[in-house]
C-alpha positions as CSV (number, residue, x, y, z in Angstrom):
1,X,-120.7,-67.7,-79.9
2,X,-123.6,-69.8,-78.3
3,X,-127.0,-69.5,-79.7
4,X,-130.4,-70.2,-78.1
5,X,-134.3,-69.7,-79.4
6,X,-136.3,-67.1,-78.3
7,X,-139.3,-65.7,-78.9
8,X,-138.8,-62.3,-81.1
9,X,-141.2,-59.2,-81.3
10,X,-140.1,-56.7,-84.2
11,X,-142.6,-55.2,-84.9
12,X,-147.2,-55.1,-84.5
13,X,-148.3,-58.3,-85.3
14,X,-144.8,-59.9,-86.2
15,X,-143.0,-62.8,-84.1
16,X,-140.9,-65.3,-84.5
17,X,-138.9,-67.9,-83.0
18,X,-134.8,-67.0,-83.8
19,X,-131.7,-67.8,-82.5
20,X,-130.2,-65.2,-80.7
21,X,-127.1,-64.6,-78.5
22,X,-127.1,-66.5,-75.2
23,X,-126.8,-64.1,-72.0
24,X,-123.1,-64.1,-70.1
25,X,-124.2,-63.9,-66.9
26,X,-122.0,-60.3,-65.0
27,X,-121.8,-59.3,-61.6
28,X,-125.0,-59.2,-60.0
29,X,-126.5,-61.3,-61.9
30,X,-127.9,-64.7,-62.7
31,X,-128.3,-66.7,-65.7
32,X,-131.8,-68.7,-65.9
33,X,-133.1,-72.1,-67.3
34,X,-136.2,-71.1,-68.1
35,X,-139.1,-73.9,-66.9
36,X,-142.3,-72.2,-67.8
37,X,-143.6,-68.8,-69.1
38,X,-146.7,-67.6,-68.5
39,X,-149.3,-65.9,-71.4
40,X,-151.5,-63.1,-70.1
41,X,-153.1,-60.7,-72.2
42,X,-150.5,-57.4,-72.0
43,X,-148.4,-60.3,-74.4
44,X,-151.1,-59.9,-76.1
45,X,-151.0,-56.2,-76.1
46,X,-147.4,-56.2,-76.2
47,X,-147.6,-58.0,-79.8
48,X,-150.6,-56.3,-81.4
49,X,-148.6,-52.9,-80.4
50,X,-151.0,-51.3,-78.1
51,X,-149.7,-51.3,-75.0
52,X,-149.3,-47.1,-73.7
53,X,-145.9,-48.0,-73.3
54,X,-145.6,-47.9,-76.9
55,X,-147.0,-44.7,-77.0
56,X,-144.3,-43.3,-74.2
57,X,-141.3,-45.3,-75.5
58,X,-141.0,-47.4,-72.4
59,X,-141.7,-50.0,-74.6
60,X,-139.6,-50.4,-78.0
61,X,-139.0,-53.3,-80.4
62,X,-138.0,-55.5,-81.1
63,X,-137.0,-57.4,-77.5
64,X,-138.0,-60.9,-76.0
65,X,-141.5,-60.9,-74.1
66,X,-142.5,-62.6,-71.2
67,X,-142.8,-61.2,-67.8
68,X,-144.4,-64.2,-65.9
69,X,-141.8,-66.9,-64.8
70,X,-140.1,-69.1,-63.1
71,X,-136.5,-71.4,-63.9
72,X,-133.3,-72.3,-62.3
73,X,-129.8,-70.7,-62.1
74,X,-128.1,-72.1,-64.0
75,X,-125.1,-69.4,-63.6
76,X,-124.8,-67.5,-60.9
77,X,-122.4,-64.2,-60.4
78,X,-124.1,-64.2,-57.2
79,X,-123.1,-66.4,-53.9
80,X,-126.4,-65.6,-52.8
81,X,-128.4,-67.4,-55.6
82,X,-126.6,-71.0,-56.1
83,X,-126.9,-73.0,-59.6
84,X,-130.0,-75.1,-59.1
85,X,-132.2,-72.4,-57.2
86,X,-135.7,-72.4,-57.9
87,X,-136.3,-68.4,-58.5
88,X,-138.6,-65.8,-59.5
89,X,-138.3,-62.3,-60.3
90,X,-140.1,-58.7,-60.3
91,X,-141.1,-57.3,-64.0
92,X,-140.1,-53.5,-62.9
93,X,-136.1,-52.6,-61.8
94,X,-136.1,-48.8,-60.9
95,X,-133.3,-46.9,-62.3
96,X,-132.3,-46.5,-58.2
97,X,-131.5,-42.4,-58.3
98,X,-134.9,-40.9,-59.2
99,X,-137.4,-39.9,-56.7
100,X,-139.5,-42.5,-57.2
101,X,-136.8,-45.1,-56.2
102,X,-136.1,-47.2,-54.3
103,X,-139.7,-47.0,-52.6
104,X,-142.2,-47.0,-55.6
105,X,-139.9,-47.6,-58.2
106,X,-142.9,-49.6,-60.3
107,X,-143.5,-45.5,-61.2
108,X,-139.7,-45.0,-62.2
109,X,-139.9,-43.7,-65.7
110,X,-136.7,-44.8,-66.1
111,X,-137.2,-48.7,-65.2
112,X,-136.8,-51.3,-67.5
113,X,-139.6,-53.8,-67.1
114,X,-138.8,-57.8,-67.8
115,X,-140.3,-58.6,-71.1
116,X,-142.1,-55.4,-71.6
117,X,-139.9,-52.5,-70.9
118,X,-136.1,-52.5,-72.5
119,X,-135.2,-55.8,-70.4
120,X,-135.5,-59.5,-72.8
121,X,-138.0,-61.7,-71.3
122,X,-138.9,-65.3,-70.7
123,X,-140.1,-66.7,-73.5
124,X,-137.1,-67.9,-74.6
125,X,-134.1,-71.0,-73.0
126,X,-132.6,-68.7,-70.7
127,X,-132.5,-64.9,-69.5
128,X,-130.1,-62.8,-67.9
129,X,-131.6,-62.0,-64.6
130,X,-130.8,-59.3,-61.6
131,X,-130.4,-61.1,-58.8
132,X,-132.0,-57.4,-56.8
133,X,-134.8,-58.0,-58.0
134,X,-135.0,-62.1,-57.8
135,X,-136.1,-64.7,-55.0
136,X,-135.5,-68.5,-53.9
137,X,-138.6,-70.4,-53.9
138,X,-138.7,-73.8,-52.2
139,X,-137.5,-77.2,-54.4
140,X,-140.7,-78.6,-53.2
141,X,-142.9,-75.9,-54.8
142,X,-144.0,-77.0,-58.6
143,X,-143.6,-74.9,-61.8
144,X,-147.2,-74.9,-62.5
145,X,-147.6,-73.0,-59.2
146,X,-144.4,-71.4,-59.1
147,X,-145.3,-69.4,-62.5
148,X,-148.1,-68.0,-61.0
149,X,-145.9,-65.6,-59.0
150,X,-145.4,-62.2,-60.9
151,X,-149.3,-62.4,-61.5
152,X,-149.7,-63.2,-57.9
153,X,-147.7,-60.4,-56.3
154,X,-149.6,-57.7,-59.0
155,X,-152.8,-59.1,-56.9
156,X,-151.5,-58.4,-53.1
157,X,-150.6,-55.4,-54.5
158,X,-153.9,-54.5,-55.1
159,X,-155.3,-55.8,-51.9
160,X,-152.5,-53.9,-50.0
161,X,-153.7,-51.0,-52.0
162,X,-157.5,-51.5,-51.2
163,X,-157.0,-52.3,-47.6
164,X,-158.7,-55.8,-47.5
165,X,-159.2,-57.2,-44.1
166,X,-161.1,-60.4,-42.7
167,X,-164.4,-58.5,-42.0
168,X,-164.0,-56.5,-45.8
169,X,-166.9,-57.7,-48.1
170,X,-165.3,-57.9,-51.7
171,X,-166.1,-57.6,-55.9
172,X,-164.2,-58.9,-58.0
173,X,-165.0,-58.1,-61.7
174,X,-163.4,-60.6,-63.9
175,X,-163.6,-64.5,-63.9
176,X,-159.8,-64.7,-65.3
177,X,-156.1,-65.3,-64.0
178,X,-156.2,-62.3,-62.5
179,X,-159.4,-62.2,-60.5
180,X,-159.0,-66.0,-59.4
181,X,-156.2,-65.1,-57.9
182,X,-157.6,-62.0,-56.9
183,X,-160.0,-63.8,-55.3
184,X,-157.0,-66.4,-53.6
185,X,-155.5,-63.7,-51.6
186,X,-158.8,-61.9,-50.9
187,X,-160.2,-65.3,-49.0
188,X,-156.3,-66.3,-47.8
189,X,-157.3,-62.5,-45.6
190,X,-160.2,-63.9,-44.5
191,X,-162.9,-61.4,-46.6
192,X,-166.0,-62.5,-48.3
193,X,-166.0,-62.4,-52.0
194,X,-168.9,-62.5,-54.6
195,X,-166.6,-62.9,-58.6
196,X,-168.7,-61.5,-61.6
197,X,-168.0,-62.9,-64.9
198,X,-169.0,-64.5,-68.3
199,X,-167.6,-67.5,-68.9
200,X,-169.3,-70.5,-66.6
201,X,-166.2,-73.1,-66.3
202,X,-164.3,-69.8,-64.9
203,X,-167.2,-69.1,-62.1
204,X,-167.1,-73.0,-61.4
205,X,-163.5,-73.1,-60.5
206,X,-164.3,-69.3,-58.2
207,X,-166.5,-71.1,-56.3
208,X,-164.3,-74.3,-56.2
209,X,-161.5,-72.2,-55.1
210,X,-163.8,-70.1,-52.6
211,X,-165.8,-67.8,-53.7
212,X,-168.7,-66.9,-51.8
213,X,-170.6,-66.1,-54.1
214,X,-170.4,-66.4,-58.3
215,X,-172.6,-63.8,-60.7
216,X,-172.8,-65.1,-64.4
217,X,-173.5,-61.4,-66.2
218,X,-174.4,-63.4,-68.9
219,X,-177.9,-64.5,-67.1
220,X,-177.9,-61.4,-64.6
221,X,-179.9,-58.7,-65.8
222,X,-178.8,-56.3,-63.1
223,X,-175.5,-57.4,-61.2
224,X,-175.8,-54.3,-58.8
225,X,-179.7,-56.0,-57.4
226,X,-178.1,-59.7,-57.1
227,X,-174.6,-57.9,-55.3
228,X,-177.6,-57.1,-53.2
229,X,-179.5,-60.0,-53.0
230,X,-175.9,-61.4,-51.6
231,X,-176.0,-58.9,-49.1
232,X,-174.2,-56.2,-47.7
233,X,-173.0,-53.3,-51.0
234,X,-169.3,-54.3,-51.2
235,X,-166.6,-52.1,-49.3
236,X,-164.1,-53.0,-51.9
237,X,-164.5,-54.2,-55.9
238,X,-161.8,-55.1,-57.6
239,X,-162.2,-54.5,-61.7
240,X,-159.6,-57.1,-63.3
241,X,-161.3,-58.2,-66.4
242,X,-160.6,-54.5,-68.0
243,X,-163.6,-54.7,-69.7
244,X,-164.7,-50.6,-70.4
245,X,-168.5,-51.4,-69.5
246,X,-167.1,-53.3,-66.4
247,X,-165.5,-49.8,-65.0
248,X,-168.7,-48.3,-64.5
249,X,-170.8,-51.5,-63.0
250,X,-167.9,-51.5,-60.9
251,X,-168.3,-47.7,-60.0
252,X,-172.2,-48.4,-59.5
253,X,-171.2,-51.4,-57.1
254,X,-169.4,-50.4,-54.9
255,X,-170.6,-49.3,-51.3
256,X,-171.3,-45.6,-50.0
257,X,-168.0,-44.9,-48.9
258,X,-165.9,-47.6,-51.0
259,X,-162.9,-48.1,-53.0
260,X,-162.7,-49.3,-56.8
261,X,-158.8,-50.5,-57.6
262,X,-158.6,-50.8,-61.1
263,X,-155.9,-53.7,-62.4
264,X,-157.5,-54.6,-65.7
265,X,-155.9,-52.8,-68.8
266,X,-158.5,-51.8,-71.8
267,X,-156.0,-51.9,-74.5
268,X,-155.6,-48.1,-74.8
269,X,-159.7,-47.9,-75.1
270,X,-161.7,-45.1,-72.9
271,X,-163.9,-46.1,-70.0
272,X,-167.0,-43.0,-69.8
273,X,-167.1,-42.7,-65.6
274,X,-170.5,-41.1,-63.8
275,X,-169.0,-38.8,-62.5
276,X,-171.5,-38.2,-59.8
277,X,-171.7,-41.4,-58.3
278,X,-168.2,-41.4,-57.5
279,X,-168.4,-37.5,-56.2
280,X,-171.6,-38.5,-54.6
281,X,-171.2,-42.1,-52.9
282,X,-167.5,-40.4,-51.8
283,X,-166.2,-43.5,-54.8
284,X,-162.0,-43.8,-53.9
285,X,-160.8,-45.2,-57.3
286,X,-156.8,-46.7,-57.6
287,X,-155.2,-47.5,-59.9
288,X,-152.4,-50.5,-59.6
289,X,-149.4,-51.2,-61.9
290,X,-146.8,-54.5,-61.1
291,X,-145.6,-54.8,-57.7
292,X,-143.2,-53.9,-55.5
293,X,-140.9,-55.9,-52.9
294,X,-143.4,-56.5,-50.2
295,X,-146.2,-57.9,-52.5
296,X,-143.2,-60.4,-54.1
297,X,-142.7,-61.2,-50.3
298,X,-145.9,-61.7,-49.4
299,X,-146.6,-64.2,-52.8
300,X,-143.3,-65.8,-52.6
301,X,-144.9,-66.6,-48.7
302,X,-148.5,-68.1,-50.3
303,X,-146.6,-70.1,-53.1
304,X,-144.0,-71.9,-50.4
305,X,-146.6,-72.2,-48.0
306,X,-148.5,-74.4,-50.4
307,X,-151.8,-72.5,-50.0
308,X,-152.1,-71.1,-53.5
309,X,-153.7,-73.1,-55.7
310,X,-152.2,-73.4,-59.7
311,X,-154.7,-72.4,-62.5
312,X,-152.5,-73.8,-65.0
313,X,-155.1,-75.4,-67.5
314,X,-153.0,-75.5,-71.1
315,X,-149.2,-76.3,-71.6
316,X,-147.8,-75.6,-74.6
317,X,-143.8,-75.7,-76.2
318,X,-142.1,-72.4,-76.8
319,X,-143.0,-73.2,-80.4
320,X,-146.5,-73.2,-79.5
321,X,-146.5,-69.4,-79.0
322,X,-148.6,-67.9,-81.3
323,X,-151.0,-70.7,-80.8
324,X,-150.8,-69.8,-76.7
325,X,-152.1,-66.1,-77.8
326,X,-154.7,-67.4,-80.0
327,X,-156.1,-69.7,-77.6
328,X,-156.0,-65.9,-75.5
329,X,-157.7,-63.8,-77.9
330,X,-160.5,-66.2,-78.5
331,X,-160.5,-67.9,-74.4
332,X,-164.5,-68.2,-74.3
333,X,-163.9,-70.5,-77.2
334,X,-162.4,-72.9,-74.4
335,X,-162.3,-74.4,-71.3
336,X,-159.8,-72.6,-70.0
337,X,-158.4,-71.0,-66.8
338,X,-154.4,-70.2,-67.4
339,X,-152.3,-70.5,-70.6
340,X,-148.3,-71.1,-69.9
341,X,-145.4,-72.4,-72.1
342,X,-143.5,-75.3,-71.2
343,X,-139.9,-75.2,-71.9
344,X,-139.1,-77.4,-68.3
345,X,-138.2,-80.8,-70.9
């Protein structure tokens, strides 16, 4: 039987590159030759075994990680997806039969998630993927832009739930990849955006990507005052850092009747929330996970338009997976925005 190389997570803290069986195409699926896979904080939590899905049984070792990816169709069992097509795909695939499916399949208790929960992912040479969750991009979209499809779709979901409009004043807490993608989606919607972070290299990138203001938390004692100096309080605040201290700061910085959208995961840590502020100022707190078809359509349209700027700064081979994870653990020590595993050669 033909084999391929893939990263396999077999237990908390244990990863290896193994020879695994090549996927076989079947009806309603394609086999994708993976070109590039993004590495994100969720991949660190999956390796460490601290993602909440392990406690609920949604994620189970062993599996192949990798949920941010782009590739080309190598074999097709669906004529709508010809061989050679440049494709990206969703993370969540619902069971199709429960009360959450089909509209809210990201909440389906029996869902699978690419490279996360009971479906092998893209840190491999090839991957079997259902065409019901697959999208074709123009061949002109570069790999280092297309690989951002999944976090971009999550950002589109967050912006949709926040109801960002051209008149919106927005604050984004977090200068990492999600924060920088949220910035670009909000700016495309016409909003005024301030990015709050703690990494000068990333904040400078935010300014280049169109942020109206940036705030460096390392040199700012009072973030709320700094936001007030930039204009009226933000009506919408995105918390994309995963820092538990930033959750309360986000709530405190939202304007009266504002909306706080939680996008970042905390790795199982609990954040203390000032309930009085939430109640007395009528702050709405919203959590979002993954993305749905409308958000994927918005993301792929933005990719196809050429309006999204790539934030990829580091590329490593598949054999460099562990190095990529270590880079994320120590991201402050690198001038880094986004690290990817490049399987295109």
